[in-house]
C-alpha positions as CSV (number, residue, x, y, z in Angstrom):
1,X,-7.4,9.0,-62.5
2,X,-7.1,12.6,-62.1
3,X,-10.6,12.8,-61.6
4,X,-10.5,10.1,-59.0
5,X,-7.6,11.9,-57.0
6,X,-9.9,14.8,-56.8
7,X,-12.7,13.1,-56.0
8,X,-10.7,11.3,-53.1
9,X,-9.0,14.4,-52.2
10,X,-12.5,16.1,-51.5
11,X,-14.0,13.3,-49.7
12,X,-11.1,13.6,-47.4
13,X,-11.2,16.9,-46.8
14,X,-15.0,17.0,-45.8
15,X,-15.4,13.5,-44.3
16,X,-12.1,13.3,-42.4
17,X,-11.4,10.4,-43.2
18,X,-9.5,7.8,-46.1
19,X,-11.4,6.2,-48.5
20,X,-11.0,3.9,-51.6
21,X,-12.7,4.2,-54.6
22,X,-13.5,0.8,-56.9
23,X,-11.6,0.5,-59.7
24,X,-14.3,0.1,-62.1
25,X,-15.6,3.7,-61.6
26,X,-15.3,5.5,-64.7
27,X,-14.6,9.2,-65.6
28,X,-18.4,9.7,-66.4
29,X,-19.5,8.1,-63.6
30,X,-17.4,10.2,-61.1
31,X,-18.4,13.6,-63.3
32,X,-21.6,12.9,-62.5
33,X,-21.3,12.1,-58.8
34,X,-18.9,15.5,-58.5
35,X,-21.9,17.5,-60.6
36,X,-24.7,15.9,-57.8
37,X,-23.0,16.4,-55.0
38,X,-22.1,20.0,-56.1
39,X,-25.4,20.8,-56.7
40,X,-26.5,19.4,-53.6
41,X,-23.7,21.5,-51.9
42,X,-25.4,24.6,-53.5
43,X,-29.0,24.0,-52.3
44,X,-27.8,23.9,-48.7
45,X,-25.7,27.2,-49.5
46,X,-28.8,29.1,-51.0
47,X,-30.7,28.1,-47.8
48,X,-28.0,29.1,-45.2
49,X,-27.0,25.5,-43.9
50,X,-23.7,25.9,-45.8
51,X,-21.0,28.5,-46.8
52,X,-17.6,28.9,-48.5
53,X,-17.0,31.2,-45.7
54,X,-17.6,29.0,-43.2
55,X,-14.6,26.4,-42.8
56,X,-14.8,23.0,-42.7
57,X,-19.0,22.8,-42.3
58,X,-20.5,21.6,-45.7
59,X,-23.9,20.1,-45.8
60,X,-25.6,18.2,-49.0
61,X,-29.6,18.8,-49.1
62,X,-31.3,16.3,-52.1
63,X,-34.4,17.5,-53.8
64,X,-37.3,18.8,-51.7
65,X,-36.0,18.6,-48.1
66,X,-37.9,20.4,-46.2
67,X,-37.0,21.6,-42.6
68,X,-38.8,23.1,-39.7
69,X,-38.3,25.4,-36.6
70,X,-34.7,25.2,-37.7
71,X,-33.9,27.1,-34.3
72,X,-34.2,24.0,-32.9
73,X,-31.7,22.0,-35.4
74,X,-28.2,21.3,-35.6
75,X,-26.6,19.6,-38.3
76,X,-22.9,18.7,-38.3
77,X,-20.5,19.2,-41.2
78,X,-20.2,16.0,-44.0
79,X,-24.0,15.6,-43.4
80,X,-26.4,14.6,-46.5
81,X,-30.1,15.1,-46.5
82,X,-31.5,13.0,-49.7
83,X,-34.5,13.9,-51.6
84,X,-37.3,14.6,-49.8
85,X,-36.3,14.2,-46.1
86,X,-37.9,16.1,-43.6
87,X,-37.0,17.4,-40.3
88,X,-39.1,18.7,-37.8
89,X,-37.2,20.3,-34.7
90,X,-40.3,21.5,-32.3
91,X,-39.6,19.7,-29.4
92,X,-37.7,20.7,-25.7
93,X,-34.5,19.7,-26.7
94,X,-34.3,19.9,-30.5
95,X,-32.7,17.5,-33.6
96,X,-28.8,17.5,-33.2
97,X,-27.3,15.2,-36.0
98,X,-23.8,14.7,-36.2
99,X,-20.8,15.3,-38.6
100,X,-21.0,12.8,-41.9
101,X,-24.7,11.6,-41.1
102,X,-26.5,10.3,-44.0
103,X,-30.3,10.3,-43.8
104,X,-31.7,7.9,-47.3
105,X,-34.2,9.5,-49.8
106,X,-37.8,10.4,-47.2
107,X,-36.7,9.7,-44.3
108,X,-38.6,11.6,-41.8
109,X,-37.5,12.8,-38.3
110,X,-40.5,14.2,-36.1
111,X,-40.5,15.0,-32.6
112,X,-43.9,16.4,-31.5
113,X,-47.4,15.2,-32.8
114,X,-49.6,17.4,-30.4
115,X,-49.5,21.0,-29.1
116,X,-50.5,20.0,-25.4
117,X,-46.9,18.3,-24.7
118,X,-44.0,19.1,-26.8
119,X,-41.6,16.2,-27.4
120,X,-38.2,15.4,-26.1
121,X,-36.4,15.2,-29.1
122,X,-33.6,13.5,-31.4
123,X,-30.2,13.0,-31.3
124,X,-28.0,11.1,-33.6
125,X,-24.3,10.7,-33.7
126,X,-21.6,10.9,-36.0
127,X,-20.7,8.9,-39.1
128,X,-24.4,7.1,-39.2
129,X,-26.0,6.2,-42.0
130,X,-30.3,5.3,-42.2
131,X,-32.0,4.1,-45.2
132,X,-34.5,5.8,-47.5
133,X,-38.2,5.9,-45.7
134,X,-37.2,5.5,-42.4
135,X,-39.2,7.2,-39.8
136,X,-37.9,8.6,-36.3
137,X,-40.6,9.5,-33.9
138,X,-38.9,11.4,-30.8
139,X,-41.9,12.6,-28.7
140,X,-40.1,10.5,-26.0
141,X,-36.6,11.0,-26.9
142,X,-34.3,9.0,-29.5
143,X,-30.6,8.7,-29.1
144,X,-28.5,7.0,-31.5
145,X,-24.7,6.5,-31.2
146,X,-22.0,7.1,-33.6
147,X,-21.3,4.6,-36.4
148,X,-24.2,3.1,-36.7
149,X,-25.6,1.7,-39.8
150,X,-29.3,0.9,-40.8
151,X,-31.2,-0.3,-43.6
152,X,-34.2,1.0,-45.7
153,X,-37.6,1.4,-43.6
154,X,-36.7,1.4,-40.4
155,X,-39.0,2.8,-37.6
156,X,-38.4,4.9,-34.2
157,X,-41.7,5.0,-32.1
158,X,-40.6,6.6,-28.8
159,X,-44.2,7.0,-27.1
160,X,-47.4,4.7,-26.3
161,X,-50.8,5.4,-26.2
162,X,-52.4,4.9,-22.9
163,X,-55.3,2.7,-23.0
164,X,-56.7,1.1,-19.4
165,X,-59.5,3.1,-18.9
166,X,-62.5,1.3,-21.5
167,X,-64.5,3.9,-20.8
168,X,-63.0,6.7,-22.6
169,X,-61.6,7.2,-26.2
170,X,-58.0,6.3,-26.3
171,X,-57.0,9.2,-28.1
172,X,-58.2,11.4,-25.5
173,X,-56.2,9.0,-22.4
174,X,-53.0,10.8,-23.1
175,X,-49.4,8.9,-24.3
176,X,-46.5,7.2,-21.6
177,X,-43.1,8.3,-22.9
178,X,-39.8,6.4,-22.1
179,X,-37.5,7.1,-24.6
180,X,-35.4,4.9,-27.3
181,X,-31.7,4.6,-27.0
182,X,-29.0,2.9,-29.6
183,X,-25.6,2.3,-28.6
184,X,-22.4,3.0,-30.9
185,X,-21.8,0.7,-33.7
186,X,-24.9,-1.1,-34.3
187,X,-26.3,-2.5,-37.6
188,X,-29.8,-2.6,-38.1
189,X,-31.5,-4.3,-41.1
190,X,-34.5,-3.0,-43.2
191,X,-38.0,-2.7,-41.7
192,X,-36.9,-3.1,-38.0
193,X,-39.1,-1.4,-35.9
194,X,-38.4,0.2,-32.1
195,X,-40.8,0.7,-29.4
196,X,-40.6,2.8,-27.0
197,X,-38.8,2.0,-24.1
198,X,-36.2,-0.1,-25.4
199,X,-32.4,0.2,-24.7
200,X,-29.6,-1.3,-27.1
201,X,-26.6,-1.4,-26.4
202,X,-23.1,-0.6,-28.2
203,X,-22.0,-2.9,-31.1
204,X,-25.7,-4.9,-31.4
205,X,-26.8,-6.7,-34.5
206,X,-30.7,-6.4,-35.3
207,X,-32.2,-9.0,-37.9
208,X,-33.9,-7.3,-40.7
209,X,-37.6,-7.4,-40.0
210,X,-37.3,-7.3,-36.3
211,X,-39.6,-5.9,-33.8
212,X,-37.5,-4.6,-30.7
213,X,-39.7,-4.1,-27.8
214,X,-37.2,-4.3,-24.9
215,X,-33.6,-4.0,-23.6
216,X,-30.4,-5.7,-25.1
217,X,-27.1,-6.1,-23.7
218,X,-23.6,-4.7,-25.7
219,X,-22.7,-7.1,-28.6
220,X,-25.9,-9.3,-28.7
221,X,-27.3,-10.5,-31.8
222,X,-30.9,-10.0,-32.0
223,X,-34.0,-11.7,-34.5
224,X,-37.6,-11.9,-34.2
225,X,-41.5,-10.3,-33.3
226,X,-40.5,-9.9,-30.7
227,X,-37.3,-9.5,-31.0
228,X,-34.9,-11.9,-28.9
229,X,-31.4,-12.3,-28.3
230,X,-30.3,-15.3,-30.9
231,X,-26.7,-15.3,-30.0
232,X,-23.7,-12.5,-29.4
233,X,-21.0,-11.3,-32.0
234,X,-17.8,-12.9,-29.3
235,X,-18.8,-16.1,-30.2
236,X,-21.9,-16.8,-32.3
237,X,-22.2,-16.9,-36.3
238,X,-25.5,-16.8,-38.2
239,X,-26.7,-16.1,-42.0
240,X,-30.0,-14.7,-40.9
241,X,-29.0,-11.4,-41.2
242,X,-30.1,-9.4,-44.2
243,X,-30.1,-5.8,-45.2
């Protein structure tokens, strides 16, 4: 009971919100969790991302986190970077993560693929969770609003290769970039893919495995390859959404 109270107080302090713990959680489970999170906090502290002398700013690093071009990266308090997460900030606008962001194990954030034209960058709002093995390519710019939750293996590809000239190799024709925007409070199922130029409105639900190639209005329920609107949250019930 005492350990649960300690954990709840720590989470409230870090996340700035109330939580409840499952009654089946035992003291051993909580102790392991407490030790693991402590190690993650120490890792970020040793690398200068957290400091006990920097009030209300704590970040958690899993094993093998890779940070490149640090001067282009900002990370909000309470954020967790899982094992093997890789963030490369080289871009015009850099990488900005809000507070309480959770990037799952082995997720990659990369903005620039060629030094001949730097990418735009990546901006992720607060209280966003993105599952393991996801990839965010921010060449044309990627923006994800607050309070979004996403499953594993999500892909964002904010760039297209030009291919109109059949006499020139595709790799030599350059790229086009429009950017990708995801509104606040969206739920995205596992293995969904967002392609350059799409704009998904606030409060949308995207089915697992969908490929999003265009823009959708707020509160849409989206599914398919390519994705289409199958309903709206203000009056549609569906059981096809999976995580």
